[in-house]
C-alpha positions as protocol buffer text, in pm:
chain_id: "A"
residue {
  index: 1
  type: MET
  ca { x: 9572 y: 1592 z: -5401 }
}
residue {
  index: 2
  type: LEU
  ca { x: 9374 y: 1827 z: -5181 }
}
residue {
  index: 3
  type: LEU
  ca { x: 9066 y: 1762 z: -5392 }
}
residue {
  index: 4
  type: LEU
  ca { x: 9110 y: 1387 z: -5353 }
}
residue {
  index: 5
  type: VAL
  ca { x: 9128 y: 1419 z: -4975 }
}
residue {
  index: 6
  type: MET
  ca { x: 8807 y: 1624 z: -4972 }
}
residue {
  index: 7
  type: VAL
  ca { x: 8623 y: 1371 z: -5187 }
}
residue {
  index: 8
  type: THR
  ca { x: 8750 y: 1082 z: -4976 }
}
residue {
  index: 9
  type: GLY
  ca { x: 8641 y: 1265 z: -4662 }
}
residue {
  index: 10
  type: CYS
  ca { x: 8289 y: 1301 z: -4803 }
}
residue {
  index: 11
  type: THR
  ca { x: 8250 y: 940 z: -4913 }
}
residue {
  index: 12
  type: PRO
  ca { x: 7995 y: 758 z: -4699 }
}
residue {
  index: 13
  type: ALA
  ca { x: 8121 y: 466 z: -4494 }
}
residue {
  index: 14
  type: GLY
  ca { x: 7882 y: 232 z: -4674 }
}
residue {
  index: 15
  type: PRO
  ca { x: 7544 y: 85 z: -4592 }
}
residue {
  index: 16
  type: GLN
  ca { x: 7472 y: 29 z: -4228 }
}
residue {
  index: 17
  type: SER
  ca { x: 7266 y: -257 z: -4099 }
}
residue {
  index: 18
  type: THR
  ca { x: 6960 y: -166 z: -3897 }
}
residue {
  index: 19
  type: SER
  ca { x: 6700 y: -378 z: -3721 }
}
residue {
  index: 20
  type: VAL
  ca { x: 6412 y: -137 z: -3770 }
}
residue {
  index: 21
  type: GLN
  ca { x: 6089 y: -309 z: -3864 }
}
residue {
  index: 22
  type: VAL
  ca { x: 5906 y: -127 z: -4142 }
}
residue {
  index: 23
  type: LYS
  ca { x: 5528 y: -139 z: -4114 }
}
residue {
  index: 24
  type: VAL
  ca { x: 5367 y: -245 z: -4443 }
}
residue {
  index: 25
  type: THR
  ca { x: 5014 y: -120 z: -4498 }
}
residue {
  index: 26
  type: GLY
  ca { x: 4717 y: -344 z: -4560 }
}
residue {
  index: 27
  type: ASP
  ca { x: 4499 y: -543 z: -4324 }
}
residue {
  index: 28
  type: GLY
  ca { x: 4702 y: -863 z: -4347 }
}
residue {
  index: 29
  type: SER
  ca { x: 4423 y: -1064 z: -4505 }
}
residue {
  index: 30
  type: ILE
  ca { x: 4503 y: -1371 z: -4713 }
}
residue {
  index: 31
  type: PRO
  ca { x: 4212 y: -1506 z: -4920 }
}
residue {
  index: 32
  type: LYS
  ca { x: 4038 y: -1812 z: -4773 }
}
residue {
  index: 33
  type: ASN
  ca { x: 4192 y: -2143 z: -4883 }
}
residue {
  index: 34
  type: GLU
  ca { x: 4504 y: -1965 z: -5006 }
}
residue {
  index: 35
  type: SER
  ca { x: 4849 y: -1920 z: -4860 }
}
residue {
  index: 36
  type: ILE
  ca { x: 5160 y: -1712 z: -4912 }
}
residue {
  index: 37
  type: SER
  ca { x: 5532 y: -1772 z: -4882 }
}
residue {
  index: 38
  type: LEU
  ca { x: 5729 y: -1676 z: -4573 }
}
residue {
  index: 39
  type: ASP
  ca { x: 5951 y: -1485 z: -4816 }
}
residue {
  index: 40
  type: ASP
  ca { x: 5667 y: -1254 z: -4923 }
}
residue {
  index: 41
  type: GLY
  ca { x: 5796 y: -961 z: -4717 }
}
residue {
  index: 42
  type: GLU
  ca { x: 5584 y: -715 z: -4915 }
}
residue {
  index: 43
  type: HIS
  ca { x: 5263 y: -865 z: -4774 }
}
residue {
  index: 44
  type: ALA
  ca { x: 5147 y: -704 z: -4449 }
}
residue {
  index: 45
  type: ALA
  ca { x: 5072 y: -1047 z: -4297 }
}
residue {
  index: 46
  type: ILE
  ca { x: 5446 y: -1125 z: -4313 }
}
residue {
  index: 47
  type: ALA
  ca { x: 5607 y: -782 z: -4292 }
}
residue {
  index: 48
  type: ASN
  ca { x: 5429 y: -686 z: -3970 }
}
residue {
  index: 49
  type: LEU
  ca { x: 5506 y: -1007 z: -3780 }
}
residue {
  index: 50
  type: ASP
  ca { x: 5717 y: -987 z: -3467 }
}
residue {
  index: 51
  type: PRO
  ca { x: 6078 y: -1017 z: -3595 }
}
residue {
  index: 52
  type: ALA
  ca { x: 6163 y: -1297 z: -3348 }
}
residue {
  index: 53
  type: LEU
  ca { x: 5860 y: -1500 z: -3460 }
}
residue {
  index: 54
  type: LEU
  ca { x: 5939 y: -1449 z: -3829 }
}
residue {
  index: 55
  type: THR
  ca { x: 6302 y: -1550 z: -3778 }
}
residue {
  index: 56
  type: ALA
  ca { x: 6202 y: -1865 z: -3591 }
}
residue {
  index: 57
  type: VAL
  ca { x: 5943 y: -1968 z: -3851 }
}
residue {
  index: 58
  type: ARG
  ca { x: 6186 y: -1904 z: -4137 }
}
residue {
  index: 59
  type: LYS
  ca { x: 6450 y: -2122 z: -3967 }
}
residue {
  index: 60
  type: ALA
  ca { x: 6192 y: -2395 z: -3915 }
}
residue {
  index: 61
  type: ALA
  ca { x: 6078 y: -2365 z: -4278 }
}
residue {
  index: 62
  type: ALA
  ca { x: 6433 y: -2408 z: -4405 }
}
residue {
  index: 63
  type: ASP
  ca { x: 6474 y: -2729 z: -4203 }
}
residue {
  index: 64
  type: ALA
  ca { x: 6127 y: -2854 z: -4298 }
}
residue {
  index: 65
  type: LYS
  ca { x: 6214 y: -2803 z: -4664 }
}
residue {
  index: 66
  type: LEU
  ca { x: 6514 y: -3037 z: -4619 }
}
residue {
  index: 67
  type: ALA
  ca { x: 6261 y: -3296 z: -4498 }
}
residue {
  index: 68
  type: GLY
  ca { x: 6043 y: -3237 z: -4805 }
}
residue {
  index: 69
  type: VAL
  ca { x: 5782 y: -3027 z: -4624 }
}
residue {
  index: 70
  type: GLU
  ca { x: 5685 y: -2674 z: -4731 }
}
residue {
  index: 71
  type: LEU
  ca { x: 5553 y: -2435 z: -4467 }
}
residue {
  index: 72
  type: ARG
  ca { x: 5301 y: -2187 z: -4609 }
}
residue {
  index: 73
  type: VAL
  ca { x: 5138 y: -1895 z: -4428 }
}
residue {
  index: 74
  type: THR
  ca { x: 4758 y: -1897 z: -4416 }
}
residue {
  index: 75
  type: SER
  ca { x: 4744 y: -1606 z: -4171 }
}
residue {
  index: 76
  type: GLY
  ca { x: 4998 y: -1388 z: -3998 }
}
residue {
  index: 77
  type: TRP
  ca { x: 4974 y: -1033 z: -3868 }
}
residue {
  index: 78
  type: ARG
  ca { x: 4620 y: -892 z: -3889 }
}
residue {
  index: 79
  type: SER
  ca { x: 4491 y: -541 z: -3842 }
}
residue {
  index: 80
  type: ALA
  ca { x: 4241 y: -492 z: -3559 }
}
residue {
  index: 81
  type: GLU
  ca { x: 3973 y: -423 z: -3823 }
}
residue {
  index: 82
  type: HIS
  ca { x: 4046 y: -749 z: -4004 }
}
residue {
  index: 83
  type: GLN
  ca { x: 4043 y: -940 z: -3673 }
}
residue {
  index: 84
  type: GLN
  ca { x: 3705 y: -786 z: -3583 }
}
residue {
  index: 85
  type: ARG
  ca { x: 3571 y: -882 z: -3926 }
}
residue {
  index: 86
  type: LEU
  ca { x: 3681 y: -1244 z: -3866 }
}
residue {
  index: 87
  type: LEU
  ca { x: 3507 y: -1244 z: -3528 }
}
residue {
  index: 88
  type: ASP
  ca { x: 3189 y: -1099 z: -3679 }
}
residue {
  index: 89
  type: GLU
  ca { x: 3194 y: -1368 z: -3950 }
}
residue {
  index: 90
  type: ALA
  ca { x: 3243 y: -1639 z: -3686 }
}
residue {
  index: 91
  type: VAL
  ca { x: 2949 y: -1506 z: -3481 }
}
residue {
  index: 92
  type: GLU
  ca { x: 2734 y: -1520 z: -3793 }
}
residue {
  index: 93
  type: LEU
  ca { x: 2854 y: -1873 z: -3876 }
}
residue {
  index: 94
  type: TYR
  ca { x: 2815 y: -2019 z: -3526 }
}
residue {
  index: 95
  type: ARG
  ca { x: 2514 y: -1802 z: -3431 }
}
residue {
  index: 96
  type: SER
  ca { x: 2674 y: -1749 z: -3092 }
}
residue {
  index: 97
  type: GLU
  ca { x: 2945 y: -1514 z: -2973 }
}
residue {
  index: 98
  type: GLU
  ca { x: 3051 y: -1767 z: -2710 }
}
residue {
  index: 99
  type: GLU
  ca { x: 3103 y: -2040 z: -2973 }
}
residue {
  index: 100
  type: ALA
  ca { x: 3271 y: -1796 z: -3213 }
}
residue {
  index: 101
  type: ARG
  ca { x: 3524 y: -1698 z: -2945 }
}
residue {
  index: 102
  type: ARG
  ca { x: 3636 y: -2060 z: -2919 }
}
residue {
  index: 103
  type: TRP
  ca { x: 3787 y: -2002 z: -3265 }
}
residue {
  index: 104
  type: VAL
  ca { x: 3845 y: -1627 z: -3296 }
}
residue {
  index: 105
  type: HIS
  ca { x: 3968 y: -1379 z: -3034 }
}
residue {
  index: 106
  type: PRO
  ca { x: 3848 y: -1019 z: -3031 }
}
residue {
  index: 107
  type: PRO
  ca { x: 4113 y: -775 z: -3157 }
}
residue {
  index: 108
  type: ASP
  ca { x: 4230 y: -674 z: -2808 }
}
residue {
  index: 109
  type: LYS
  ca { x: 4314 y: -1038 z: -2720 }
}
residue {
  index: 110
  type: SER
  ca { x: 4445 y: -1166 z: -3054 }
}
residue {
  index: 111
  type: ALA
  ca { x: 4814 y: -1253 z: -3086 }
}
residue {
  index: 112
  type: HIS
  ca { x: 4771 y: -1205 z: -3461 }
}
residue {
  index: 113
  type: VAL
  ca { x: 4700 y: -833 z: -3410 }
}
residue {
  index: 114
  type: THR
  ca { x: 5027 y: -792 z: -3219 }
}
residue {
  index: 115
  type: GLY
  ca { x: 5218 y: -994 z: -3480 }
}
residue {
  index: 116
  type: LYS
  ca { x: 5297 y: -1271 z: -3231 }
}
residue {
  index: 117
  type: ALA
  ca { x: 5100 y: -1553 z: -3398 }
}
residue {
  index: 118
  type: ILE
  ca { x: 5112 y: -1726 z: -3733 }
}
residue {
  index: 119
  type: ASP
  ca { x: 4890 y: -1985 z: -3898 }
}
residue {
  index: 120
  type: ILE
  ca { x: 5070 y: -2245 z: -4109 }
}
residue {
  index: 121
  type: GLY
  ca { x: 4953 y: -2492 z: -4371 }
}
residue {
  index: 122
  type: PRO
  ca { x: 4907 y: -2738 z: -4527 }
}
residue {
  index: 123
  type: THR
  ca { x: 4834 y: -3016 z: -4279 }
}
residue {
  index: 124
  type: ASN
  ca { x: 5166 y: -3196 z: -4333 }
}
residue {
  index: 125
  type: ALA
  ca { x: 5343 y: -2869 z: -4248 }
}
residue {
  index: 126
  type: ASP
  ca { x: 5136 y: -2837 z: -3928 }
}
residue {
  index: 127
  type: ASP
  ca { x: 5225 y: -3195 z: -3835 }
}
residue {
  index: 128
  type: TRP
  ca { x: 5595 y: -3126 z: -3894 }
}
residue {
  index: 129
  type: LEU
  ca { x: 5586 y: -2804 z: -3692 }
}
residue {
  index: 130
  type: ILE
  ca { x: 5397 y: -2968 z: -3404 }
}
residue {
  index: 131
  type: GLN
  ca { x: 5670 y: -3234 z: -3390 }
}
residue {
  index: 132
  type: HIS
  ca { x: 5971 y: -3003 z: -3439 }
}
residue {
  index: 133
  type: GLY
  ca { x: 5854 y: -2653 z: -3352 }
}
residue {
  index: 134
  type: ALA
  ca { x: 5994 y: -2651 z: -2999 }
}
residue {
  index: 135
  type: ASP
  ca { x: 6343 y: -2669 z: -3153 }
}
residue {
  index: 136
  type: TYR
  ca { x: 6274 y: -2311 z: -3272 }
}
residue {
  index: 137
  type: GLY
  ca { x: 6059 y: -2199 z: -2976 }
}
residue {
  index: 138
  type: LEU
  ca { x: 5739 y: -2248 z: -3178 }
}
residue {
  index: 139
  type: CYS
  ca { x: 5441 y: -2415 z: -3017 }
}
residue {
  index: 140
  type: GLN
  ca { x: 5085 y: -2504 z: -3112 }
}
residue {
  index: 141
  type: ALA
  ca { x: 4885 y: -2262 z: -2897 }
}
residue {
  index: 142
  type: TYR
  ca { x: 4536 y: -2416 z: -2920 }
}
residue {
  index: 143
  type: ALA
  ca { x: 4436 y: -2783 z: -2933 }
}
residue {
  index: 144
  type: ASN
  ca { x: 4151 y: -2707 z: -3174 }
}
residue {
  index: 145
  type: GLU
  ca { x: 4380 y: -2514 z: -3415 }
}
residue {
  index: 146
  type: MET
  ca { x: 4668 y: -2732 z: -3528 }
}
residue {
  index: 147
  type: TRP
  ca { x: 4775 y: -2452 z: -3763 }
}
residue {
  index: 148
  type: HIS
  ca { x: 4821 y: -2174 z: -3501 }
}
residue {
  index: 149
  type: PHE
  ca { x: 5176 y: -2124 z: -3368 }
}
residue {
  index: 150
  type: GLU
  ca { x: 5335 y: -1879 z: -3127 }
}
residue {
  index: 151
  type: LEU
  ca { x: 5675 y: -1843 z: -2962 }
}
residue {
  index: 152
  type: LEU
  ca { x: 5590 y: -2005 z: -2627 }
}
residue {
  index: 153
  type: THR
  ca { x: 5924 y: -2153 z: -2524 }
}
residue {
  index: 154
  type: THR
  ca { x: 6293 y: -2096 z: -2577 }
}
residue {
  index: 155
  type: PRO
  ca { x: 6447 y: -2277 z: -2876 }
}
residue {
  index: 156
  type: GLY
  ca { x: 6505 y: -2637 z: -2772 }
}
residue {
  index: 157
  type: GLY
  ca { x: 6270 y: -2600 z: -2476 }
}
residue {
  index: 158
  type: GLN
  ca { x: 5946 y: -2778 z: -2405 }
}
residue {
  index: 159
  type: CYS
  ca { x: 5617 y: -2641 z: -2532 }
}
residue {
  index: 160
  type: PRO
  ca { x: 5338 y: -2594 z: -2280 }
}
residue {
  index: 161
  type: PRO
  ca { x: 5028 y: -2803 z: -2346 }
}
residue {
  index: 162
  type: PRO
  ca { x: 4801 y: -2628 z: -2597 }
}
residue {
  index: 163
  type: GLN
  ca { x: 4499 y: -2450 z: -2452 }
}
residue {
  index: 164
  type: SER
  ca { x: 4177 y: -2628 z: -2542 }
}
residue {
  index: 165
  type: ASN
  ca { x: 4059 y: -2338 z: -2758 }
}
residue {
  index: 166
  type: ALA
  ca { x: 4088 y: -1962 z: -2808 }
}
residue {
  index: 167
  type: GLY
  ca { x: 3803 y: -1898 z: -2563 }
}
């Protein structure tokens, strides 16, 4: 009986729940014209999102699915290097840094780099989220980017008007 008491005394209490966010490596890039599932927690674009944003988008996705709409992630968290690469590509495309910044923030101003922004597709998912996102605190941040959402209100609140562009 003494042995049993010692073994019982050494038995762990069981798994404990923690809310620690584990940083997944990678730059967060998702190939152009592709998307990933919100459940792809192994991808840096999802795993490194702000936990409150990810929770809100997952709740919205579950409700959208009931309405026959699938929310897919076209961009989430991005490393500063990836964000700079996107800005450089935009400068090359638009041949103007001013025009490029209407679409892409530099790394120090991007909500993607901090994990506080997510881009959703396809278009019917964007439409659904624009109509229902405030129920989850999710708002379209820029008028020229119907796919870009951030937590900009409390769930059930009113979204602020989108800024005209990222610039």
